[in-house]
C-alpha positions in Angstrom: 46.4 -25.6 177.6 44.9 -27.3 174.3 45.3 -31.0 176.0 43.6 -30.3 179.5 40.9 -28.8 177.7 40.4 -31.3 175.4 40.5 -34.0 177.9 38.0 -31.9 179.8 35.4 -31.5 176.9 35.3 -35.4 176.1 35.6 -36.5 180.1 32.4 -33.9 180.1 31.1 -36.1 177.7 31.5 -39.0 179.4 34.3 -40.5 176.9 37.4 -42.1 179.1 40.7 -40.1 178.4 44.1 -40.4 178.9 46.5 -37.7 179.1 50.5 -38.8 178.2 52.9 -35.9 179.8 56.7 -35.9 179.0 57.4 -33.6 182.0 58.1 -35.4 185.0 60.0 -38.0 183.3 61.9 -35.3 181.0 61.7 -31.8 181.1 61.7 -29.0 178.8 64.0 -26.1 178.5 61.0 -23.7 179.1 58.6 -25.5 181.7 59.7 -25.4 185.6 57.5 -27.8 186.9 55.4 -31.1 185.9 52.3 -29.4 186.4 49.6 -30.1 183.6 48.5 -26.0 182.4 51.7 -25.0 183.3 52.0 -21.3 182.2 55.6 -20.6 181.0 56.1 -16.8 179.8 53.4 -14.9 181.7 50.6 -15.5 184.3 48.0 -13.5 181.7 45.5 -14.3 179.7 45.4 -10.7 178.6 41.9 -8.9 178.3 39.0 -10.0 179.7 36.8 -7.2 177.9 34.2 -9.2 175.9 32.5 -6.2 174.0 35.9 -3.7 173.2 38.7 -7.1 172.7 39.0 -10.1 170.8 40.3 -11.9 173.4 38.4 -11.0 176.3 35.3 -12.3 173.8 37.3 -15.4 173.5 37.0 -16.2 177.0 33.6 -15.1 177.3 33.0 -18.0 174.3 35.4 -20.4 176.0 33.3 -19.9 179.5 30.2 -21.3 177.1 31.2 -23.6 176.3 32.3 -25.4 179.7 35.9 -24.2 179.7 38.6 -25.8 182.6 40.9 -22.7 182.0 38.3 -20.3 182.6 37.0 -21.9 185.3 40.6 -22.2 187.1 41.4 -18.9 186.1 38.2 -17.2 188.3 38.9 -19.3 191.2 42.9 -18.3 191.5 43.0 -14.8 189.4 45.0 -11.7 190.6 44.8 -7.9 190.5 45.1 -7.3 186.5 42.8 -4.1 185.4 40.6 -4.9 182.7 43.3 -7.9 182.1 42.5 -12.0 183.7 45.8 -12.7 185.6 46.4 -15.1 187.9 48.4 -17.0 190.5 50.0 -19.6 187.7 50.7 -22.4 190.4 47.6 -22.2 192.1 46.3 -22.4 188.5 48.0 -25.4 187.0 47.3 -27.1 190.9 43.7 -26.4 190.3 43.7 -27.3 186.5 45.6 -31.1 187.3 43.3 -31.9 190.7 39.9 -31.4 188.5 41.2 -33.6 185.8 42.6 -36.5 188.4 39.5 -36.6 190.6 37.7 -37.3 187.3 37.0 -41.1 187.4 37.6 -41.3 183.5 40.6 -39.8 184.2 44.2 -41.2 183.8 47.6 -39.4 183.6 50.7 -41.4 182.0 54.3 -39.9 182.6 56.9 -40.3 180.0 57.8 -39.1 176.6 55.6 -40.0 173.2 58.6 -40.4 171.1 56.5 -41.7 167.8 53.2 -41.1 166.3 51.3 -43.2 168.5 50.1 -46.7 166.9 46.7 -47.6 165.8 45.6 -49.5 168.8 45.9 -46.1 170.6 42.0 -45.3 168.3 41.7 -41.4 168.0 45.1 -39.5 169.2 44.8 -35.4 169.9 48.3 -34.0 169.6 48.4 -30.7 171.6 52.2 -30.4 172.1 52.6 -26.8 172.1 55.7 -25.4 170.3 58.0 -27.2 172.6 57.2 -31.0 170.9 59.7 -32.9 171.7 62.9 -33.8 168.9 61.8 -37.2 168.6 58.0 -36.6 168.3 58.7 -33.5 166.2 60.7 -35.9 163.9 57.9 -38.4 164.0 55.4 -35.8 163.0 57.7 -34.4 159.8 57.7 -38.2 158.4 54.3 -38.2 158.1 53.4 -34.7 157.2 56.3 -33.9 154.9 60.1 -31.8 155.1 58.3 -28.9 154.3 55.9 -29.0 156.4 56.7 -28.3 160.1 58.6 -25.1 161.2 60.6 -25.0 163.8 61.7 -20.9 163.0 59.1 -18.6 163.1 60.1 -15.3 161.3 57.2 -13.0 162.0 55.9 -9.5 160.4 53.5 -7.3 162.2 50.3 -7.3 160.8 48.3 -4.3 160.3 44.3 -3.5 160.8 43.6 -1.9 157.0 41.1 0.6 158.6 43.6 1.9 160.4 46.0 2.9 157.5 46.0 6.5 155.9 45.0 6.0 152.3 46.0 9.9 151.5 49.8 8.6 151.9 49.7 5.0 151.2 47.8 3.7 147.8 47.2 0.3 146.3 50.1 -1.0 143.4 52.0 -3.9 142.6 55.5 -3.4 141.4 55.8 -2.5 137.7 51.5 -2.7 138.0 52.0 -6.8 138.0 50.3 -9.3 140.2 46.7 -10.8 140.7 44.9 -7.8 139.7 47.3 -6.9 136.8 43.9 -7.0 135.1 42.9 -4.0 137.2 46.0 -2.1 137.7 48.6 -4.8 139.6 46.8 -3.6 142.9 47.9 -6.0 145.3 49.9 -4.4 147.7 49.5 -0.7 149.7 52.6 1.2 149.3 53.8 3.4 152.2 56.5 6.2 150.4 59.6 7.7 152.2 61.7 10.6 151.5 65.5 10.0 151.5 65.4 12.0 154.9 62.1 9.9 156.0 64.5 6.4 155.4 67.5 8.1 157.0 65.6 9.0 160.3 64.0 5.1 159.9 67.4 3.4 160.0 68.6 5.3 162.7 65.6 4.6 165.5 65.8 1.0 163.8 69.6 0.6 164.7 68.8 2.8 168.5 65.7 0.7 169.0 66.3 -1.7 172.2 65.9 -5.5 171.0 64.5 -8.4 172.7 66.5 -10.4 174.5 66.7 -14.3 173.5 65.5 -17.3 175.3 68.3 -19.6 176.6 67.0 -21.9 174.3 66.7 -19.9 171.7 70.9 -18.7 171.5 71.9 -20.8 168.7 69.2 -20.3 166.5 70.9 -18.9 163.1 69.5 -15.9 161.2 68.5 -17.3 157.3 68.5 -14.9 154.9 65.1 -15.4 153.5 64.2 -14.3 157.6 66.7 -11.6 158.2 65.5 -9.2 161.2 65.3 -5.8 159.6 67.5 -4.5 162.4 69.9 -7.1 161.1 69.8 -5.8 157.6 70.0 -2.4 158.6 73.5 -2.4 160.8 74.8 -4.2 157.3 74.6 -0.9 155.8 72.0 2.4 156.0 71.1 1.5 152.3 70.4 -2.5 152.5 66.7 -2.3 153.8 66.2 0.5 150.4 67.7 -2.4 148.1 65.9 -4.3 149.8 62.2 -5.3 151.6 62.2 -1.2 151.1 63.3 -0.5 147.7 60.7 1.8 145.3 61.8 0.5 141.5 58.4 -0.5 139.8 56.2 2.2 142.2 54.6 5.5 141.5 53.4 7.5 144.1 50.1 8.9 142.9 50.1 11.2 145.9 53.1 13.0 144.6 55.1 13.7 141.5 58.3 13.5 143.7 60.1 9.5 143.6 59.6 8.0 146.9 63.2 7.0 148.0 62.1 4.1 149.9 58.6 2.0 150.1 57.1 -0.2 152.8 55.2 -2.4 151.4 51.7 -4.0 152.8 50.9 -7.8 151.8 47.3 -8.9 152.4 47.2 -11.5 155.0 43.7 -12.7 155.3 40.9 -13.7 152.4 38.8 -10.8 154.2 40.9 -8.1 153.1 40.9 -6.3 156.8 44.7 -7.7 157.5 48.2 -6.9 156.2 51.1 -7.5 157.0 54.5 -5.6 156.5 56.5 -7.4 153.7 60.1 -8.7 155.0 59.4 -6.9 158.0 60.4 -9.4 160.9 62.0 -8.2 163.9 63.5 -9.1 167.8 62.6 -5.2 168.6 60.7 -4.6 171.7 56.5 -4.2 171.1 56.8 -0.5 172.4 59.6 0.5 170.1 57.7 -1.7 167.1 55.0 0.7 167.7 56.8 3.6 167.8 59.2 3.6 165.2 56.4 2.1 162.5 54.3 4.4 163.2 56.9 7.1 161.5 56.1 5.3 158.3 53.9 7.8 156.5 50.6 6.4 156.1 51.1 4.2 159.7 51.1 7.0 161.9 47.5 6.2 163.3 47.8 2.3 162.6 47.0 -0.7 164.9 48.5 -3.9 165.5 46.8 -7.0 165.2 50.0 -8.9 166.0 53.9 -7.3 166.2 56.9 -9.0 165.1 59.1 -11.6 166.4 60.7 -14.2 165.5 61.5 -16.9 168.1 61.8 -20.6 168.1 58.3 -22.5 167.6 57.0 -25.8 166.1 53.7 -25.3 164.0 52.8 -27.4 161.4 51.3 -26.5 157.7 47.9 -26.6 158.9 45.6 -25.2 155.7 47.5 -27.6 154.1 47.3 -30.4 156.6 44.4 -29.9 158.6 40.5 -30.5 157.7 38.2 -28.1 159.6 37.8 -30.9 162.8 41.0 -30.1 162.9 42.1 -33.8 162.2 44.8 -34.7 159.8 43.8 -35.1 156.2 46.4 -38.1 155.6 45.6 -39.5 158.7 42.5 -38.9 160.1 42.1 -40.3 163.8 45.3 -38.1 164.6 43.9 -34.6 165.4 46.0 -31.7 166.3 44.9 -28.6 169.0 47.0 -25.6 170.1 49.9 -23.8 168.8 51.1 -26.7 167.2 47.9 -26.1 164.6 49.2 -22.2 164.4 47.7 -20.2 167.0 49.7 -18.2 169.5 48.8 -17.5 172.8 47.1 -19.6 175.7 44.1 -18.4 176.0 43.7 -19.3 171.7 45.8 -22.5 172.4 42.8 -23.6 175.3 40.3 -22.6 172.6 41.7 -25.1 169.8 41.6 -27.6 172.8 38.0 -27.2 173.7 37.0 -27.3 169.9 39.3 -30.7 168.9 37.6 -32.2 172.3 34.3 -31.2 171.0 35.0 -32.8 167.4 36.0 -35.8 169.1 33.4 -36.2 171.3 30.8 -36.1 168.5 32.6 -38.8 166.7 33.0 -40.7 169.0 28.9 -40.9 169.7 28.5 -41.4 166.5 27.3 -37.9 165.4 29.1 -34.8 163.9 29.0 -31.1 164.6 30.1 -28.2 162.2 32.6 -25.2 162.8 31.3 -22.3 165.2 30.6 -19.8 162.5 33.2 -17.7 160.9 31.8 -14.4 162.8 32.8 -15.9 166.0 36.0 -16.2 168.2 36.0 -19.8 167.9 35.1 -20.1 164.0 37.3 -17.6 163.3 40.5 -19.0 164.4 39.9 -22.2 163.0 38.8 -20.9 159.5 42.5 -18.8 159.8 44.4 -22.3 160.8 42.6 -24.5 158.2 41.8 -21.8 155.1 41.5 -18.4 156.4 44.8 -17.4 154.5 44.8 -16.2 151.3 44.9 -18.3 148.3 48.6 -18.9 147.6 49.8 -18.2 151.1 48.9 -21.6 152.7 52.4 -23.3 152.8 55.5 -23.6 155.1 57.3 -20.2 153.7 54.0 -18.1 154.1 51.8 -19.8 157.1 52.5 -17.9 160.4 50.6 -18.4 164.1 47.7 -15.9 164.8 46.6 -15.2 168.2 42.8 -14.1 168.0 41.6 -10.2 166.5 38.8 -8.7 165.1 40.9 -8.4 161.8 39.7 -12.6 161.4 36.0 -12.0 161.9 34.1 -11.0 158.8 33.5 -7.5 158.7 29.9 -6.2 159.9 27.2 -6.9 157.6 25.2 -3.6 158.6 27.3 -0.1 157.6 24.5 2.0 159.4 22.1 1.9 162.3 19.3 4.2 162.3 20.7 5.9 158.6 23.9 6.7 160.7 27.4 5.3 159.5 28.6 3.1 162.3 31.7 4.8 164.0 34.9 2.9 164.3 34.5 2.9 168.3 31.2 0.9 167.7 32.1 -1.6 165.6 34.3 -4.0 168.1 31.1 -4.1 170.3 29.0 -4.9 167.3 31.1 -7.9 165.9 31.3 -9.4 169.6 27.5 -9.0 169.7 27.2 -10.7 167.0 29.8 -13.4 167.4 27.9 -13.7 170.5 24.4 -14.4 169.4 26.0 -16.7 166.6 27.7 -18.7 169.2 24.6 -19.6 171.3 22.5 -20.6 167.8 25.6 -22.6 167.1 25.1 -24.3 170.6 21.5 -24.7 170.3 21.6 -26.8 167.5 24.6 -28.8 168.6 22.4 -30.1 171.3 
């Protein structure tokens, strides 16, 4: 997705492009065809609602930047309610045919098993989560052994505004932390009684687990990213002595000492998103929502991302990339798509658009800034190149992210006509702000 979108942006700027595609010569464990832009996991680009869903907003932003994905989707879509879904074979055929028809485009089949040589000039690496082993090793050599991840342990992320602070509270263990001078309030804590904890453990162990894909089955569990359901199966008290231990915490809402505590840690600089500490899981999504909403304070929680545990390949972008998606140590290389730390077809394609535009401007002897952070494009770039909270931009904590309104700054206004903005109106207002900012940015870059 990212490679084809980057190519299309460059071609539209009258810049010749060669796409090197391994499939057709060497298959992957997930793809079924050798077609460009093959959709592997789903035929859906998710919600197409530009006012109330951040993915739908990103769709609209991509359309305004001449997205080949969105054009192809419009020509190959199938009924899917408010979602944008396509016939995946027709979609791939459309993208590939459109590129092959362009006189400045070349498709070369074959594996790139090393960092492209300098004589290739500027290169965009858009290999997704299934980067070939040989190229992944080559990337490791130029980025460092700790800067490329092959095992993706993801904890759920929650919108802060949906947490009930009549039950939850801010505090660090023993009041230590970054805010120690203000009482050590780095974490949000959700307490559980003994009965609530045991009911929670039963729900976790009884919950339906997701199946591993065939090529994920040989991935071992690491002690540092053990799924909570695996920990719970080791013993009913395991979690209460692990990520849910209550020590060093005091509940301001009750004199009763909590038997267990779920902690949430700030996940972005804006302070709008919090992740559930130590809660990586392979529970199916519907079970995650049902079970995690049993936690006191999270009964009405809305999730920016649910948990998961699977093989992935992504670089430590906050440390390695600049805001033009260039590798700081080797600026002739740009990265785009899932390898940068975004999740999903749409987000990958969006980063391809940006990489293509940045490179096109550079090739033409000009430069453009990243879109404003209030846009979906800008928020994604900010997340992968610096939006993580300070100290979290490391290979151990930086994790892929879908686009969501939580990675965009809060609204500057709190009231309209003297009335407080209702929660249901915040997303449409953020979407309106984003599109206005994008239009202004596009005008400035022409």
